[in-house]
PDB file of N, CA, C and O in Angstrom:
ATOM      1  N   MET A   1       0.840  -1.174   0.000  1.00  0.00           N
ATOM      2  CA  MET A   1       0.000   0.000   0.000  1.00  0.00           C
ATOM      3  C   MET A   1       0.892   1.246   0.000  1.00  0.00           C
ATOM      4  O   MET A   1       1.856   1.315   0.761  1.00  0.00           O
ATOM      5  N   THR A   2       0.580   2.213  -0.834  1.00  0.00           N
ATOM      6  CA  THR A   2       1.378   3.426  -0.918  1.00  0.00           C
ATOM      7  C   THR A   2       1.228   4.275   0.336  1.00  0.00           C
ATOM      8  O   THR A   2       0.298   4.091   1.121  1.00  0.00           O
ATOM      9  N   ALA A   3       2.164   5.210   0.511  1.00  0.00           N
ATOM     10  CA  ALA A   3       2.145   6.079   1.681  1.00  0.00           C
ATOM     11  C   ALA A   3       2.495   7.496   1.262  1.00  0.00           C
ATOM     12  O   ALA A   3       3.221   7.710   0.291  1.00  0.00           O
ATOM     13  N   LEU A   4       1.971   8.457   2.004  1.00  0.00           N
ATOM     14  CA  LEU A   4       2.245   9.865   1.762  1.00  0.00           C
ATOM     15  C   LEU A   4       3.151  10.419   2.848  1.00  0.00           C
ATOM     16  O   LEU A   4       2.922  10.198   4.037  1.00  0.00           O
ATOM     17  N   TRP A   5       4.173  11.134   2.430  1.00  0.00           N
ATOM     18  CA  TRP A   5       5.111  11.841   3.299  1.00  0.00           C
ATOM     19  C   TRP A   5       4.619  13.282   3.258  1.00  0.00           C
ATOM     20  O   TRP A   5       4.651  13.913   2.202  1.00  0.00           O
ATOM     21  N   ILE A   6       4.168  13.806   4.380  1.00  0.00           N
ATOM     22  CA  ILE A   6       3.563  15.138   4.422  1.00  0.00           C
ATOM     23  C   ILE A   6       4.373  16.006   5.377  1.00  0.00           C
ATOM     24  O   ILE A   6       4.474  15.715   6.569  1.00  0.00           O
ATOM     25  N   ALA A   7       4.951  17.080   4.831  1.00  0.00           N
ATOM     26  CA  ALA A   7       5.766  17.984   5.633  1.00  0.00           C
ATOM     27  C   ALA A   7       5.167  19.380   5.598  1.00  0.00           C
ATOM     28  O   ALA A   7       4.733  19.860   4.550  1.00  0.00           O
ATOM     29  N   HIS A   8       5.149  20.021   6.755  1.00  0.00           N
ATOM     30  CA  HIS A   8       4.726  21.411   6.890  1.00  0.00           C
ATOM     31  C   HIS A   8       5.936  22.162   7.433  1.00  0.00           C
ATOM     32  O   HIS A   8       6.486  21.795   8.471  1.00  0.00           O
ATOM     33  N   VAL A   9       6.348  23.218   6.727  1.00  0.00           N
ATOM     34  CA  VAL A   9       7.648  23.827   7.003  1.00  0.00           C
ATOM     35  C   VAL A   9       7.567  25.355   7.008  1.00  0.00           C
ATOM     36  O   VAL A   9       6.907  25.957   6.160  1.00  0.00           O
ATOM     37  N   ASN A  10       8.248  25.969   7.977  1.00  0.00           N
ATOM     38  CA  ASN A  10       8.571  27.392   7.946  1.00  0.00           C
ATOM     39  C   ASN A  10      10.075  27.485   7.827  1.00  0.00           C
ATOM     40  O   ASN A  10      10.796  27.073   8.735  1.00  0.00           O
ATOM     41  N   VAL A  11      10.554  28.015   6.732  1.00  0.00           N
ATOM     42  CA  VAL A  11      11.987  28.144   6.494  1.00  0.00           C
ATOM     43  C   VAL A  11      12.493  29.396   7.207  1.00  0.00           C
ATOM     44  O   VAL A  11      11.943  30.483   7.031  1.00  0.00           O
ATOM     45  N   THR A  12      13.547  29.237   8.014  1.00  0.00           N
ATOM     46  CA  THR A  12      14.145  30.360   8.735  1.00  0.00           C
ATOM     47  C   THR A  12      15.518  30.736   8.183  1.00  0.00           C
ATOM     48  O   THR A  12      16.008  31.835   8.443  1.00  0.00           O
ATOM     49  N   ASP A  13      16.143  29.835   7.425  1.00  0.00           N
ATOM     50  CA  ASP A  13      17.438  30.095   6.792  1.00  0.00           C
ATOM     51  C   ASP A  13      17.360  29.559   5.362  1.00  0.00           C
ATOM     52  O   ASP A  13      17.657  28.388   5.126  1.00  0.00           O
ATOM     53  N   PRO A  14      16.962  30.406   4.404  1.00  0.00           N
ATOM     54  CA  PRO A  14      16.742  29.934   3.031  1.00  0.00           C
ATOM     55  C   PRO A  14      17.972  29.310   2.384  1.00  0.00           C
ATOM     56  O   PRO A  14      17.836  28.356   1.618  1.00  0.00           O
ATOM     57  N   GLU A  15      19.145  29.810   2.664  1.00  0.00           N
ATOM     58  CA  GLU A  15      20.350  29.259   2.041  1.00  0.00           C
ATOM     59  C   GLU A  15      20.597  27.819   2.503  1.00  0.00           C
ATOM     60  O   GLU A  15      20.805  26.925   1.683  1.00  0.00           O
ATOM     61  N   ALA A  16      20.573  27.605   3.808  1.00  0.00           N
ATOM     62  CA  ALA A  16      20.794  26.255   4.342  1.00  0.00           C
ATOM     63  C   ALA A  16      19.670  25.321   3.919  1.00  0.00           C
ATOM     64  O   ALA A  16      19.917  24.164   3.578  1.00  0.00           O
ATOM     65  N   TYR A  17      18.431  25.817   3.940  1.00  0.00           N
ATOM     66  CA  TYR A  17      17.316  24.960   3.566  1.00  0.00           C
ATOM     67  C   TYR A  17      17.352  24.629   2.077  1.00  0.00           C
ATOM     68  O   TYR A  17      16.912  23.554   1.669  1.00  0.00           O
ATOM     69  N   GLY A  18      17.868  25.532   1.274  1.00  0.00           N
ATOM     70  CA  GLY A  18      18.043  25.255  -0.146  1.00  0.00           C
ATOM     71  C   GLY A  18      18.993  24.093  -0.371  1.00  0.00           C
ATOM     72  O   GLY A  18      18.782  23.278  -1.269  1.00  0.00           O
ATOM     73  N   GLU A  19      20.041  24.014   0.441  1.00  0.00           N
ATOM     74  CA  GLU A  19      20.978  22.888   0.341  1.00  0.00           C
ATOM     75  C   GLU A  19      20.286  21.593   0.767  1.00  0.00           C
ATOM     76  O   GLU A  19      20.498  20.546   0.155  1.00  0.00           O
ATOM     77  N   TYR A  20      19.460  21.664   1.814  1.00  0.00           N
ATOM     78  CA  TYR A  20      18.666  20.504   2.214  1.00  0.00           C
ATOM     79  C   TYR A  20      17.818  20.026   1.034  1.00  0.00           C
ATOM     80  O   TYR A  20      17.829  18.841   0.701  1.00  0.00           O
ATOM     81  N   ALA A  21      17.088  20.942   0.405  1.00  0.00           N
ATOM     82  CA  ALA A  21      16.193  20.580  -0.696  1.00  0.00           C
ATOM     83  C   ALA A  21      16.968  19.973  -1.862  1.00  0.00           C
ATOM     84  O   ALA A  21      16.511  19.020  -2.492  1.00  0.00           O
ATOM     85  N   ARG A  22      18.143  20.532  -2.145  1.00  0.00           N
ATOM     86  CA  ARG A  22      18.966  20.024  -3.250  1.00  0.00           C
ATOM     87  C   ARG A  22      19.377  18.572  -3.001  1.00  0.00           C
ATOM     88  O   ARG A  22      19.408  17.767  -3.932  1.00  0.00           O
ATOM     89  N   LEU A  23      19.690  18.237  -1.754  1.00  0.00           N
ATOM     90  CA  LEU A  23      20.131  16.881  -1.423  1.00  0.00           C
ATOM     91  C   LEU A  23      18.963  15.935  -1.131  1.00  0.00           C
ATOM     92  O   LEU A  23      19.053  14.738  -1.401  1.00  0.00           O
ATOM     93  N   ALA A  24      17.886  16.461  -0.588  1.00  0.00           N
ATOM     94  CA  ALA A  24      16.756  15.613  -0.195  1.00  0.00           C
ATOM     95  C   ALA A  24      16.022  15.041  -1.400  1.00  0.00           C
ATOM     96  O   ALA A  24      15.584  13.891  -1.367  1.00  0.00           O
ATOM     97  N   GLY A  25      15.884  15.825  -2.457  1.00  0.00           N
ATOM     98  CA  GLY A  25      15.152  15.354  -3.642  1.00  0.00           C
ATOM     99  C   GLY A  25      15.682  14.039  -4.188  1.00  0.00           C
ATOM    100  O   GLY A  25      14.907  13.100  -4.374  1.00  0.00           O
ATOM    101  N   PRO A  26      16.989  13.943  -4.451  1.00  0.00           N
ATOM    102  CA  PRO A  26      17.532  12.673  -4.945  1.00  0.00           C
ATOM    103  C   PRO A  26      17.405  11.530  -3.930  1.00  0.00           C
ATOM    104  O   PRO A  26      17.199  10.381  -4.322  1.00  0.00           O
ATOM    105  N   ALA A  27      17.523  11.828  -2.646  1.00  0.00           N
ATOM    106  CA  ALA A  27      17.376  10.779  -1.627  1.00  0.00           C
ATOM    107  C   ALA A  27      15.953  10.245  -1.620  1.00  0.00           C
ATOM    108  O   ALA A  27      15.738   9.039  -1.499  1.00  0.00           O
ATOM    109  N   ILE A  28      14.989  11.133  -1.750  1.00  0.00           N
ATOM    110  CA  ILE A  28      13.585  10.726  -1.788  1.00  0.00           C
ATOM    111  C   ILE A  28      13.310   9.905  -3.046  1.00  0.00           C
ATOM    112  O   ILE A  28      12.652   8.867  -2.979  1.00  0.00           O
ATOM    113  N   ALA A  29      13.807  10.364  -4.179  1.00  0.00           N
ATOM    114  CA  ALA A  29      13.608   9.630  -5.439  1.00  0.00           C
ATOM    115  C   ALA A  29      14.254   8.252  -5.393  1.00  0.00           C
ATOM    116  O   ALA A  29      13.705   7.295  -5.939  1.00  0.00           O
ATOM    117  N   ALA A  30      15.403   8.139  -4.755  1.00  0.00           N
ATOM    118  CA  ALA A  30      16.106   6.854  -4.666  1.00  0.00           C
ATOM    119  C   ALA A  30      15.306   5.818  -3.894  1.00  0.00           C
ATOM    120  O   ALA A  30      15.541   4.619  -4.040  1.00  0.00           O
ATOM    121  N   HIS A  31      14.366   6.264  -3.076  1.00  0.00           N
ATOM    122  CA  HIS A  31      13.518   5.340  -2.314  1.00  0.00           C
ATOM    123  C   HIS A  31      12.118   5.226  -2.916  1.00  0.00           C
ATOM    124  O   HIS A  31      11.189   4.752  -2.261  1.00  0.00           O
ATOM    125  N   GLY A  32      11.976   5.662  -4.165  1.00  0.00           N
ATOM    126  CA  GLY A  32      10.703   5.529  -4.857  1.00  0.00           C
ATOM    127  C   GLY A  32       9.743   6.670  -4.615  1.00  0.00           C
ATOM    128  O   GLY A  32       8.593   6.606  -5.050  1.00  0.00           O
ATOM    129  N   GLY A  33      10.187   7.722  -3.927  1.00  0.00           N
ATOM    130  CA  GLY A  33       9.317   8.852  -3.641  1.00  0.00           C
ATOM    131  C   GLY A  33       9.117   9.740  -4.854  1.00  0.00           C
ATOM    132  O   GLY A  33      10.051  10.001  -5.612  1.00  0.00           O
ATOM    133  N   VAL A  34       7.882  10.203  -5.030  1.00  0.00           N
ATOM    134  CA  VAL A  34       7.515  11.112  -6.113  1.00  0.00           C
ATOM    135  C   VAL A  34       6.781  12.289  -5.483  1.00  0.00           C
ATOM    136  O   VAL A  34       5.825  12.102  -4.732  1.00  0.00           O
ATOM    137  N   PHE A  35       7.230  13.501  -5.791  1.00  0.00           N
ATOM    138  CA  PHE A  35       6.578  14.684  -5.230  1.00  0.00           C
ATOM    139  C   PHE A  35       5.230  14.922  -5.889  1.00  0.00           C
ATOM    140  O   PHE A  35       5.108  14.900  -7.113  1.00  0.00           O
ATOM    141  N   LEU A  36       4.217  15.150  -5.055  1.00  0.00           N
ATOM    142  CA  LEU A  36       2.881  15.487  -5.531  1.00  0.00           C
ATOM    143  C   LEU A  36       2.619  16.978  -5.368  1.00  0.00           C
ATOM    144  O   LEU A  36       1.899  17.573  -6.170  1.00  0.00           O
ATOM    145  N   ALA A  37       3.198  17.582  -4.338  1.00  0.00           N
ATOM    146  CA  ALA A  37       3.049  19.018  -4.086  1.00  0.00           C
ATOM    147  C   ALA A  37       4.292  19.506  -3.356  1.00  0.00           C
ATOM    148  O   ALA A  37       4.789  18.856  -2.437  1.00  0.00           O
ATOM    149  N   ARG A  38       4.784  20.667  -3.786  1.00  0.00           N
ATOM    150  CA  ARG A  38       5.950  21.284  -3.142  1.00  0.00           C
ATOM    151  C   ARG A  38       5.786  22.791  -3.206  1.00  0.00           C
ATOM    152  O   ARG A  38       5.952  23.401  -4.262  1.00  0.00           O
ATOM    153  N   GLY A  39       5.462  23.382  -2.073  1.00  0.00           N
ATOM    154  CA  GLY A  39       5.389  24.831  -2.014  1.00  0.00           C
ATOM    155  C   GLY A  39       4.288  25.450  -2.857  1.00  0.00           C
ATOM    156  O   GLY A  39       4.370  26.628  -3.204  1.00  0.00           O
ATOM    157  N   ALA A  40       3.263  24.686  -3.194  1.00  0.00           N
ATOM    158  CA  ALA A  40       2.164  25.200  -4.019  1.00  0.00           C
ATOM    159  C   ALA A  40       1.197  26.024  -3.163  1.00  0.00           C
ATOM    160  O   ALA A  40       1.334  26.105  -1.943  1.00  0.00           O
ATOM    161  N   ARG A  41       0.229  26.623  -3.832  1.00  0.00           N
ATOM    162  CA  ARG A  41      -0.807  27.380  -3.105  1.00  0.00           C
ATOM    163  C   ARG A  41      -1.525  26.457  -2.139  1.00  0.00           C
ATOM    164  O   ARG A  41      -1.659  25.258  -2.387  1.00  0.00           O
ATOM    165  N   TYR A  42      -1.980  27.024  -1.045  1.00  0.00           N
ATOM    166  CA  TYR A  42      -2.706  26.239  -0.042  1.00  0.00           C
ATOM    167  C   TYR A  42      -3.660  27.153   0.713  1.00  0.00           C
ATOM    168  O   TYR A  42      -3.559  28.378   0.637  1.00  0.00           O
ATOM    169  N   VAL A  43      -4.580  26.545   1.436  1.00  0.00           N
ATOM    170  CA  VAL A  43      -5.491  27.258   2.324  1.00  0.00           C
ATOM    171  C   VAL A  43      -5.397  26.581   3.677  1.00  0.00           C
ATOM    172  O   VAL A  43      -5.680  25.388   3.787  1.00  0.00           O
ATOM    173  N   GLN A  44      -5.008  27.308   4.701  1.00  0.00           N
ATOM    174  CA  GLN A  44      -4.910  26.779   6.063  1.00  0.00           C
ATOM    175  C   GLN A  44      -6.269  26.901   6.715  1.00  0.00           C
ATOM    176  O   GLN A  44      -6.766  28.012   6.900  1.00  0.00           O
ATOM    177  N   LEU A  45      -6.875  25.794   7.064  1.00  0.00           N
ATOM    178  CA  LEU A  45      -8.202  25.815   7.672  1.00  0.00           C
ATOM    179  C   LEU A  45      -8.159  25.586   9.177  1.00  0.00           C
ATOM    180  O   LEU A  45      -8.997  26.114   9.908  1.00  0.00           O
ATOM    181  N   GLU A  46      -7.202  24.813   9.642  1.00  0.00           N
ATOM    182  CA  GLU A  46      -7.068  24.539  11.075  1.00  0.00           C
ATOM    183  C   GLU A  46      -5.601  24.342  11.403  1.00  0.00           C
ATOM    184  O   GLU A  46      -4.785  24.088  10.516  1.00  0.00           O
ATOM    185  N   GLY A  47      -5.270  24.459  12.676  1.00  0.00           N
ATOM    186  CA  GLY A  47      -3.919  24.166  13.134  1.00  0.00           C
ATOM    187  C   GLY A  47      -2.933  25.275  12.829  1.00  0.00           C
ATOM    188  O   GLY A  47      -3.297  26.356  12.365  1.00  0.00           O
ATOM    189  N   LYS A  48      -1.671  24.975  13.104  1.00  0.00           N
ATOM    190  CA  LYS A  48      -0.599  25.939  12.938  1.00  0.00           C
ATOM    191  C   LYS A  48      -0.212  26.057  11.464  1.00  0.00           C
ATOM    192  O   LYS A  48       0.077  25.059  10.805  1.00  0.00           O
ATOM    193  N   GLU A  49      -0.212  27.282  10.962  1.00  0.00           N
ATOM    194  CA  GLU A  49       0.147  27.516   9.569  1.00  0.00           C
ATOM    195  C   GLU A  49       1.658  27.432   9.384  1.00  0.00           C
ATOM    196  O   GLU A  49       2.424  27.977  10.179  1.00  0.00           O
ATOM    197  N   ARG A  50       2.072  26.748   8.333  1.00  0.00           N
ATOM    198  CA  ARG A  50       3.469  26.684   7.903  1.00  0.00           C
ATOM    199  C   ARG A  50       3.483  27.139   6.446  1.00  0.00           C
ATOM    200  O   ARG A  50       2.626  26.733   5.661  1.00  0.00           O
ATOM    201  N   ALA A  51       4.439  27.967   6.087  1.00  0.00           N
ATOM    202  CA  ALA A  51       4.439  28.599   4.764  1.00  0.00           C
ATOM    203  C   ALA A  51       4.701  27.627   3.617  1.00  0.00           C
ATOM    204  O   ALA A  51       4.317  27.899   2.480  1.00  0.00           O
ATOM    205  N   ARG A  52       5.347  26.502   3.900  1.00  0.00           N
ATOM    206  CA  ARG A  52       5.699  25.544   2.838  1.00  0.00           C
ATOM    207  C   ARG A  52       5.109  24.183   3.194  1.00  0.00           C
ATOM    208  O   ARG A  52       5.262  23.703   4.317  1.00  0.00           O
ATOM    209  N   ASN A  53       4.442  23.575   2.235  1.00  0.00           N
ATOM    210  CA  ASN A  53       3.841  22.259   2.428  1.00  0.00           C
ATOM    211  C   ASN A  53       4.312  21.344   1.313  1.00  0.00           C
ATOM    212  O   ASN A  53       4.289  21.713   0.139  1.00  0.00           O
ATOM    213  N   VAL A  54       4.741  20.144   1.693  1.00  0.00           N
ATOM    214  CA  VAL A  54       5.298  19.196   0.737  1.00  0.00           C
ATOM    215  C   VAL A  54       4.614  17.848   0.925  1.00  0.00           C
ATOM    216  O   VAL A  54       4.454  17.371   2.049  1.00  0.00           O
ATOM    217  N   VAL A  55       4.214  17.239  -0.188  1.00  0.00           N
ATOM    218  CA  VAL A  55       3.625  15.904  -0.169  1.00  0.00           C
ATOM    219  C   VAL A  55       4.355  15.054  -1.197  1.00  0.00           C
ATOM    220  O   VAL A  55       4.476  15.435  -2.361  1.00  0.00           O
ATOM    221  N   ALA A  56       4.839  13.900  -0.756  1.00  0.00           N
ATOM    222  CA  ALA A  56       5.472  12.936  -1.668  1.00  0.00           C
ATOM    223  C   ALA A  56       4.815  11.583  -1.459  1.00  0.00           C
ATOM    224  O   ALA A  56       4.456  11.226  -0.337  1.00  0.00           O
ATOM    225  N   ARG A  57       4.659  10.834  -2.539  1.00  0.00           N
ATOM    226  CA  ARG A  57       4.093   9.475  -2.459  1.00  0.00           C
ATOM    227  C   ARG A  57       5.241   8.475  -2.575  1.00  0.00           C
ATOM    228  O   ARG A  57       6.119   8.603  -3.428  1.00  0.00           O
ATOM    229  N   PHE A  58       5.208   7.476  -1.694  1.00  0.00           N
ATOM    230  CA  PHE A  58       6.183   6.385  -1.707  1.00  0.00           C
ATOM    231  C   PHE A  58       5.459   5.075  -1.987  1.00  0.00           C
ATOM    232  O   PHE A  58       4.258   4.970  -1.739  1.00  0.00           O
ATOM    233  N   PRO A  59       6.169   4.077  -2.499  1.00  0.00           N
ATOM    234  CA  PRO A  59       5.542   2.780  -2.767  1.00  0.00           C
ATOM    235  C   PRO A  59       4.937   2.137  -1.522  1.00  0.00           C
ATOM    236  O   PRO A  59       3.959   1.396  -1.619  1.00  0.00           O
ATOM    237  N   SER A  60       5.514   2.418  -0.356  1.00  0.00           N
ATOM    238  CA  SER A  60       4.981   1.837   0.885  1.00  0.00           C
ATOM    239  C   SER A  60       5.405   2.704   2.064  1.00  0.00           C
ATOM    240  O   SER A  60       6.300   3.541   1.947  1.00  0.00           O
ATOM    241  N   LEU A  61       4.753   2.490   3.190  1.00  0.00           N
ATOM    242  CA  LEU A  61       5.127   3.164   4.431  1.00  0.00           C
ATOM    243  C   LEU A  61       6.563   2.814   4.792  1.00  0.00           C
ATOM    244  O   LEU A  61       7.325   3.668   5.245  1.00  0.00           O
ATOM    245  N   GLU A  62       6.928   1.555   4.588  1.00  0.00           N
ATOM    246  CA  GLU A  62       8.282   1.104   4.915  1.00  0.00           C
ATOM    247  C   GLU A  62       9.333   1.812   4.052  1.00  0.00           C
ATOM    248  O   GLU A  62      10.409   2.154   4.543  1.00  0.00           O
ATOM    249  N   ASP A  63       9.025   2.033   2.767  1.00  0.00           N
ATOM    250  CA  ASP A  63       9.952   2.753   1.889  1.00  0.00           C
ATOM    251  C   ASP A  63      10.145   4.191   2.365  1.00  0.00           C
ATOM    252  O   ASP A  63      11.261   4.709   2.351  1.00  0.00           O
ATOM    253  N   ALA A  64       9.060   4.831   2.785  1.00  0.00           N
ATOM    254  CA  ALA A  64       9.145   6.214   3.256  1.00  0.00           C
ATOM    255  C   ALA A  64       9.971   6.308   4.541  1.00  0.00           C
ATOM    256  O   ALA A  64      10.792   7.212   4.691  1.00  0.00           O
ATOM    257  N   VAL A  65       9.753   5.381   5.452  1.00  0.00           N
ATOM    258  CA  VAL A  65      10.511   5.369   6.704  1.00  0.00           C
ATOM    259  C   VAL A  65      11.975   5.062   6.433  1.00  0.00           C
ATOM    260  O   VAL A  65      12.857   5.669   7.041  1.00  0.00           O
ATOM    261  N   ALA A  66      12.243   4.124   5.526  1.00  0.00           N
ATOM    262  CA  ALA A  66      13.627   3.793   5.166  1.00  0.00           C
ATOM    263  C   ALA A  66      14.319   5.007   4.549  1.00  0.00           C
ATOM    264  O   ALA A  66      15.499   5.246   4.808  1.00  0.00           O
ATOM    265  N   CYS A  67      13.601   5.765   3.745  1.00  0.00           N
ATOM    266  CA  CYS A  67      14.163   6.980   3.161  1.00  0.00           C
ATOM    267  C   CYS A  67      14.573   7.939   4.265  1.00  0.00           C
ATOM    268  O   CYS A  67      15.691   8.453   4.262  1.00  0.00           O
ATOM    269  N   TYR A  68      13.678   8.179   5.202  1.00  0.00           N
ATOM    270  CA  TYR A  68      13.965   9.121   6.290  1.00  0.00           C
ATOM    271  C   TYR A  68      15.226   8.715   7.047  1.00  0.00           C
ATOM    272  O   TYR A  68      16.040   9.571   7.395  1.00  0.00           O
ATOM    273  N   HIS A  69      15.390   7.447   7.299  1.00  0.00           N
ATOM    274  CA  HIS A  69      16.523   6.961   8.093  1.00  0.00           C
ATOM    275  C   HIS A  69      17.784   6.707   7.264  1.00  0.00           C
ATOM    276  O   HIS A  69      18.830   6.367   7.817  1.00  0.00           O
ATOM    277  N   SER A  70      17.690   6.869   5.942  1.00  0.00           N
ATOM    278  CA  SER A  70      18.845   6.598   5.081  1.00  0.00           C
ATOM    279  C   SER A  70      19.959   7.619   5.322  1.00  0.00           C
ATOM    280  O   SER A  70      19.709   8.752   5.733  1.00  0.00           O
ATOM    281  N   ALA A  71      21.182   7.191   5.057  1.00  0.00           N
ATOM    282  CA  ALA A  71      22.341   8.080   5.212  1.00  0.00           C
ATOM    283  C   ALA A  71      22.208   9.305   4.311  1.00  0.00           C
ATOM    284  O   ALA A  71      22.577  10.409   4.710  1.00  0.00           O
ATOM    285  N   GLU A  72      21.682   9.119   3.091  1.00  0.00           N
ATOM    286  CA  GLU A  72      21.553  10.226   2.151  1.00  0.00           C
ATOM    287  C   GLU A  72      20.564  11.282   2.653  1.00  0.00           C
ATOM    288  O   GLU A  72      20.836  12.481   2.591  1.00  0.00           O
ATOM    289  N   TYR A  73      19.415  10.820   3.151  1.00  0.00           N
ATOM    290  CA  TYR A  73      18.424  11.782   3.639  1.00  0.00           C
ATOM    291  C   TYR A  73      18.905  12.441   4.923  1.00  0.00           C
ATOM    292  O   TYR A  73      18.705  13.641   5.107  1.00  0.00           O
ATOM    293  N   GLN A  74      19.527  11.693   5.801  1.00  0.00           N
ATOM    294  CA  GLN A  74      20.032  12.270   7.043  1.00  0.00           C
ATOM    295  C   GLN A  74      21.101  13.327   6.761  1.00  0.00           C
ATOM    296  O   GLN A  74      21.178  14.332   7.468  1.00  0.00           O
ATOM    297  N   ALA A  75      21.926  13.108   5.733  1.00  0.00           N
ATOM    298  CA  ALA A  75      22.922  14.118   5.343  1.00  0.00           C
ATOM    299  C   ALA A  75      22.211  15.386   4.870  1.00  0.00           C
ATOM    300  O   ALA A  75      22.646  16.494   5.183  1.00  0.00           O
ATOM    301  N   ALA A  76      21.129  15.227   4.122  1.00  0.00           N
ATOM    302  CA  ALA A  76      20.345  16.387   3.690  1.00  0.00           C
ATOM    303  C   ALA A  76      19.720  17.073   4.890  1.00  0.00           C
ATOM    304  O   ALA A  76      19.744  18.299   4.998  1.00  0.00           O
ATOM    305  N   LEU A  77      19.163  16.283   5.787  1.00  0.00           N
ATOM    306  CA  LEU A  77      18.465  16.814   6.953  1.00  0.00           C
ATOM    307  C   LEU A  77      19.391  17.626   7.854  1.00  0.00           C
ATOM    308  O   LEU A  77      18.933  18.533   8.550  1.00  0.00           O
ATOM    309  N   ASP A  78      20.670  17.317   7.850  1.00  0.00           N
ATOM    310  CA  ASP A  78      21.629  18.112   8.626  1.00  0.00           C
ATOM    311  C   ASP A  78      21.556  19.591   8.245  1.00  0.00           C
ATOM    312  O   ASP A  78      21.795  20.456   9.087  1.00  0.00           O
ATOM    313  N   HIS A  79      21.229  19.888   6.985  1.00  0.00           N
ATOM    314  CA  HIS A  79      21.134  21.273   6.529  1.00  0.00           C
ATOM    315  C   HIS A  79      19.816  21.923   6.943  1.00  0.00           C
ATOM    316  O   HIS A  79      19.743  23.147   7.052  1.00  0.00           O
ATOM    317  N   ALA A  80      18.781  21.127   7.175  1.00  0.00           N
ATOM    318  CA  ALA A  80      17.478  21.664   7.566  1.00  0.00           C
ATOM    319  C   ALA A  80      17.406  21.949   9.060  1.00  0.00           C
ATOM    320  O   ALA A  80      16.664  22.829   9.497  1.00  0.00           O
ATOM    321  N   ARG A  81      18.173  21.205   9.835  1.00  0.00           N
ATOM    322  CA  ARG A  81      18.161  21.422  11.292  1.00  0.00           C
ATOM    323  C   ARG A  81      18.660  22.830  11.588  1.00  0.00           C
ATOM    324  O   ARG A  81      19.756  23.207  11.172  1.00  0.00           O
ATOM    325  N   GLY A  82      17.869  23.591  12.295  1.00  0.00           N
ATOM    326  CA  GLY A  82      18.223  24.965  12.592  1.00  0.00           C
ATOM    327  C   GLY A  82      17.904  25.933  11.470  1.00  0.00           C
ATOM    328  O   GLY A  82      18.048  27.144  11.638  1.00  0.00           O
ATOM    329  N   ALA A  83      17.473  25.419  10.327  1.00  0.00           N
ATOM    330  CA  ALA A  83      17.146  26.269   9.183  1.00  0.00           C
ATOM    331  C   ALA A  83      15.642  26.310   8.906  1.00  0.00           C
ATOM    332  O   ALA A  83      15.188  26.993   7.988  1.00  0.00           O
ATOM    333  N   ALA A  84      14.872  25.562   9.718  1.00  0.00           N
ATOM    334  CA  ALA A  84      13.429  25.509   9.492  1.00  0.00           C
ATOM    335  C   ALA A  84      12.730  24.939  10.719  1.00  0.00           C
ATOM    336  O   ALA A  84      13.314  24.194  11.506  1.00  0.00           O
ATOM    337  N   GLU A  85      11.465  25.314  10.855  1.00  0.00           N
ATOM    338  CA  GLU A  85      10.562  24.649  11.795  1.00  0.00           C
ATOM    339  C   GLU A  85       9.760  23.684  10.945  1.00  0.00           C
ATOM    340  O   GLU A  85       9.143  24.088   9.959  1.00  0.00           O
ATOM    341  N   ARG A  86       9.763  22.402  11.317  1.00  0.00           N
ATOM    342  CA  ARG A  86       9.151  21.383  10.463  1.00  0.00           C
ATOM    343  C   ARG A  86       8.286  20.429  11.267  1.00  0.00           C
ATOM    344  O   ARG A  86       8.572  20.116  12.423  1.00  0.00           O
ATOM    345  N   ASP A  87       7.237  19.983  10.631  1.00  0.00           N
ATOM    346  CA  ASP A  87       6.440  18.844  11.088  1.00  0.00           C
ATOM    347  C   ASP A  87       6.433  17.866   9.934  1.00  0.00           C
ATOM    348  O   ASP A  87       6.241  18.263   8.785  1.00  0.00           O
ATOM    349  N   LEU A  88       6.639  16.590  10.224  1.00  0.00           N
ATOM    350  CA  LEU A  88       6.658  15.569   9.177  1.00  0.00           C
ATOM    351  C   LEU A  88       5.879  14.354   9.662  1.00  0.00           C
ATOM    352  O   LEU A  88       6.088  13.875  10.777  1.00  0.00           O
ATOM    353  N   VAL A  89       4.992  13.866   8.827  1.00  0.00           N
ATOM    354  CA  VAL A  89       4.226  12.664   9.130  1.00  0.00           C
ATOM    355  C   VAL A  89       4.183  11.802   7.870  1.00  0.00           C
ATOM    356  O   VAL A  89       4.163  12.316   6.752  1.00  0.00           O
ATOM    357  N   ILE A  90       4.170  10.500   8.065  1.00  0.00           N
ATOM    358  CA  ILE A  90       4.009   9.556   6.966  1.00  0.00           C
ATOM    359  C   ILE A  90       2.691   8.829   7.202  1.00  0.00           C
ATOM    360  O   ILE A  90       2.465   8.265   8.272  1.00  0.00           O
ATOM    361  N   VAL A  91       1.825   8.846   6.194  1.00  0.00           N
ATOM    362  CA  VAL A  91       0.481   8.284   6.328  1.00  0.00           C
ATOM    363  C   VAL A  91       0.275   7.252   5.223  1.00  0.00           C
ATOM    364  O   VAL A  91       0.493   7.538   4.046  1.00  0.00           O
ATOM    365  N   GLU A  92      -0.143   6.058   5.612  1.00  0.00           N
ATOM    366  CA  GLU A  92      -0.451   5.032   4.618  1.00  0.00           C
ATOM    367  C   GLU A  92      -1.761   5.398   3.915  1.00  0.00           C
ATOM    368  O   GLU A  92      -2.738   5.783   4.557  1.00  0.00           O
ATOM    369  N   GLU A  93      -1.761   5.270   2.598  1.00  0.00           N
ATOM    370  CA  GLU A  93      -2.974   5.562   1.838  1.00  0.00           C
ATOM    371  C   GLU A  93      -3.938   4.405   1.918  1.00  0.00           C
ATOM    372  O   GLU A  93      -3.532   3.244   1.987  1.00  0.00           O
ATOM    373  N   ASN A  94      -5.223   4.728   1.910  1.00  0.00           N
ATOM    374  CA  ASN A  94      -6.250   3.696   1.863  1.00  0.00           C
ATOM    375  C   ASN A  94      -6.443   3.261   0.424  1.00  0.00           C
ATOM    376  O   ASN A  94      -6.409   4.096  -0.480  1.00  0.00           O
ATOM    377  N   PRO A  95      -6.644   1.974   0.190  1.00  0.00           N
ATOM    378  CA  PRO A  95      -6.904   1.528  -1.183  1.00  0.00           C
ATOM    379  C   PRO A  95      -8.216   2.118  -1.695  1.00  0.00           C
ATOM    380  O   PRO A  95      -9.174   2.297  -0.944  1.00  0.00           O
ATOM    381  N   ALA A  96      -8.231   2.407  -2.962  1.00  0.00           N
ATOM    382  CA  ALA A  96      -9.453   2.992  -3.572  1.00  0.00           C
ATOM    383  C   ALA A  96     -10.555   1.986  -3.674  1.00  0.00           C
ATOM    384  O   ALA A  96     -11.641   2.307  -4.158  1.00  0.00           O
TER     385      ALA A  96
END
């Protein structure tokens, strides 16, 4: 079953976060992740607003978790730490 990686982000250091994004994209793709939305228009209806919202689909919840824990993604994440306020959740999709 596929899974969605959903991140809500406020970038506080655009230069460092840009390096994160440059490295994170290939790490996500290497684990089968495909971006569905990145920084597109949005409407905040409830909860804490974050200026950037990202959704990627992975082949499975396990693939998404493996991506997060991979050396490549962790190297990218080193650039995001201190450069953004982030919330990240991985949600398994329901079959249609």
